[in-house]
N, C-alpha and C positions, 0 to 999 in steps of 0.2 A: 564525678560519678560515672558506675559502670552501667551502661546500659543492657536490660534484660532484653534479649531478643523475641521472647516469647510475647513481651509486653508491647513492641515495638510492630511487632508481626499483628498484634491485635489491633493496634492503632491503624496501620495501612489498610488493612482488611475493612476496617469501617468508615477511615476516608474514601476506598475505593467506591463505596456502595451508598454510604451516609445511611446507613440501615444498621442498626446491632445485630436484630435478628438472624440478617441475611451474612453479615459476617461472621456471626457463631457457628451458622449452620456450615460456612465455608470451611470453616478452622474445626469441627467438629468437636467443638466444645459448647457448654451451655450459655445462656446467652448473660446469666449472673457471674460465670466466670468471666467471661470477655470484659462486662463493666469492671468487676474486679481489678483484673488486669489494666486496662486503661486510666482508671482512679490512681492505681499506684504509680505507673507512669508519670501522671500528672502531678503527684505529691512529691515525685522525686525531680521533678524537671523545674518545679514551683511555677507551673503557669496550667492555664485550662487550655485544651486541645480541642475541646467540643462545644458547642453550644447547643443545649438540651430544651427542647420544649415540644410537651405532648408527643406526639408522632413523629415531629422533625427533627432531624440531624444536620449541624452546620459545622463547618471547620472553624476556628477563630483566627486571629492573623497569625498567633503563635501556632495554632495546627499548620495552615498553609505555608509558613516558614520551614516547619519541620518536616513537612512530608518528602520533599525529594530528598534531604540528607536520608533521613528513614529508610527508604525504597534502597538508595546504595548502601546503606550499614547490613540491611537484609541480604543484597546481591551478592556482597562480600564476605558474609558469613556462609552463604550456601555454597559459594565459592571454595572458602577454606574447608567444610566438611568434604567436600568431595576432592579436594587436593590430598588429603588425610585420608580419605579411604580408597585414595586411587581412583575415583571413578570419573569417566571422562563424560559429561552431558552432552548429548546432542545436539548441535546446532539446530535452534526451531527457527523456520522462517515462514512467515504467513504472507501470503498473495491478495493481490486484488486487481480488479480491471476484467472480471469473468469473460466479458464479452468478449475480448482481445486474447485472450485463451493465454494467460501469463506461464501455463506449464509447458508449452511448446516451447518456449526459451529458458525456461529455468531448468528442465529435467535433464538435457544434455550438458548443464553446465554442473548438476550434480553429480551425475555420472562420472564426468571429469575430475571431478571434484575427488570423490570415491577412490577412482583409480591410480589419481597422482599422488595423494596425500594420506588417503584412509581416513579423511574426515565423517562420522557419522552426521545424516541430515535427517531432520523429520519438517514436514512442510503440512500448512493448514490453510483453510480458506478465511481469508478476512474482508468483512463486510466492505470496506473503503478506507480511502489513507485515515479519516479520522477514528476510525475503529483500529486501525493496526496501530495508530501513534497509541492511543490507549493501552492498548497490549505490550508495547513497547515499555511507556510509561510503569506499566504494574510488573515488568519484567514475565510476562507470561510468554512473550516472543523475544527472539534475539534479531530477527532481520525483517525488514519488510520488503516485498519485491511489488513495482508496479511504477504507477506514474505518480511522480512525485512533483505538484504544481507550488510554487514557493509563492514571495510575493507578490508575483503577477497573478496568482491564483487565490489568493486571500488566504493563505496559510504560512505566511511569513513568520508570525509569533508563535504559532502551534509548532514550528519545525526548531525553534530555539533548543539547545541542548542535544539535537541529533545531527549526525552526520549523514551526507548522502551523495552517490554518485550516480552519474549516468552510466548505462552498461548497453543501452540498445538504443537503435533508432530504427524502427518496425515501418515497412512500407504499408498503406492501407489502402485496401481496394473498395468500390463502391459495388453493393449487389442491388439487384433489382428485380421483380418479378417478370417471368415470360411476356406480359403483357405491357410491361414498359415501353415507352415509343425508342430509347437505348439498347433493349435488351437484344438486338441482332450486332451490336458494334462489337468490336474486339479491344477498345479502350474509351473512356469518357476524358473530359476536364471540366473541374470542378464547377466551371462557370456554367457548364450546359444540365446543369442541375437545378439553376434558380426558379425553374417553373415546376420542381417537385419539391415533395415533402421529405425532409430527414427523420426518418422515424426511429424513436428514441425509445429503448428498454425500461427508462425508467426518466424520473423528471429530469430537465436539462442541467439544474440547479447542483445536481448530484452526481453529474457526467459532464467534469470539466472540457473534455476533448472534444467532446459532440456539441456543446453550447458552443465553444470558440470557432470551431470550424463553420457552424451555422451564421456566427455573428459576422466573421471575415470574408465569407464568400455569400451574404446577403442571402442566406436560404432560409425558408420557413421549416421548423420541426415543430414535431408532435409527440407526445409521450404515449406509449401503448399500455393495455392493461396490464395485470399482474405479471410480472416474469416468471414464465413455466418452464424456460431453457431457449438453447438457442434454436432447436427444431420448432417451438410455438411461436418465436420471435420471428424467423422468416415465415414462416406459414402468414403472420399479421403483415409482414412486407408485399408478400406476393399478394395477398388479398386485394391490393389497391394497386392501380397502375400508376398512379402517381408517386407511387411512394418509394425510398431508396433508406438504406442502412451502409454503415461503414462497417468492415471488419479486418482483420490481417490480411494481408497479401496470402494466396495460398493457401488458406484455412479450406480445410475439406469440410464441403457442405451436403445436409443430407439431401440425399435424391428427391425426398415427397416434396419438400419444400418447393419446389417448383421456381426456382432462383436462377440467377446466371450471376457470376462476380467477374467484373471487368478493372482492370488496371486504372487507376487515375493518372493522368498526367498534366504537366504544364499547370498546376506543379502536382508534385506528388506529396500527398500528406504523410507524416511520418508520426508513428506513436513513439512516443517518449518512454523507456523503462528505466527504471533507476533503483537501486539499493538505498535501503534507509537502516539507519542503527543508531544506538545510545552511544554518544561522542565519549561518555566518562565509562570507562571501565567495559570494553566490547567484548564480545564472548572470543576466544580465542581463534574459533574459526572463521571470523569476520577476513582476516587479512587473506588466509588460503584462497575463500570464496570470491574476494576480489581479483585475484592473481589468476583463477580459472578462468573469470568473466573476460579479465585479458587477453587471455590467451586462446580461448576459445571464439570471442567476438574479433580479434585483430586476425584470426586464419578467414573469419566469415564476414571482415568487414560490417561489423556490425554497428560501428560508428561513423559511417560514410555519410557525410551530408553535401548538399550542393546548393546554395544559396541560387535564388531565382529559377532553379528545376526543381527544389523541394519545399515544403511548407513545414514551418512549426509553429505554434503558438509562441507569444513574443518571449512568455517566462521561459520555455525549453530552449529558444535559441540561444538566451542567457547562458543556459547549461553547456549546451554543446560549446559556448567561446571555455566556458571556466574548465572544461573537460580536454579541449583544444591545447588550452596553456598550461595544464597538468601534464598532457603526454608532452608537451616541449621540453618542461622542466627537468621531466625524468630520464630524457634523453640526453640531456646534454652535461 
């Protein structure tokens, strides 16, 4: 049989939302037209793709098997149309880890990429790693940029079908209020924070790096109220002399927050930034992006890691080993 891409698109939109009305609205068609397309697709395939009961919609086993190949079929169709029309679609990058200021790393790489090979890039914020994985699965974005915690961080199964590469290890500072007992110091050690409270902008189960830092160094942690931006978050840190936060080294802090940033030493925590993309049929801009990170990161020593003097969560340490092995292989 020849697949009708309009029918396949109707199926994928409905599978993503499990709601016929929302899928029809997304595709700008009537719900009746959407239902007819899916019914014709099911008839031609000879299988039922959805279980329909009242207001609930669920994928059948056949629907679950069909979903990923259907996504790939639509992506290939979009690429075929773009190729025929000589349309070069911009490389879309979604980033997360907003407290650690991802654009500080991403922006110079994008500038370097534009100058070197004239690749057009669009960027946008993603909520978190699961949210960006969902956008990648729906082909709503091409690349994710943030901290990718794999099997050690509970994302092993979700990462199946995706490729990722570590591109930067960024030193992390401690931020304390003016009244904190370490406020007049020039640097601090993680073990000196055990009588303080790690102030988190969200629940720890959502912030894997914060959670693992607190567990490893035996430090208490608490989550703040609604996240209203870096300024509000740092004001909450300054409000209590026992609180501290973790932010990228050299991050410019707002003056009104009444906080100080101190380098952490013995060991220095590192925040691992990675790129994440679909392993099958990646956007043509992925390879130039990887090269741009390698060139700029090589000059800036972004992947420098000193065991014993630096600290990384266990899953991130395994990524450093993989990256080192890859670099050695490519140089031989």
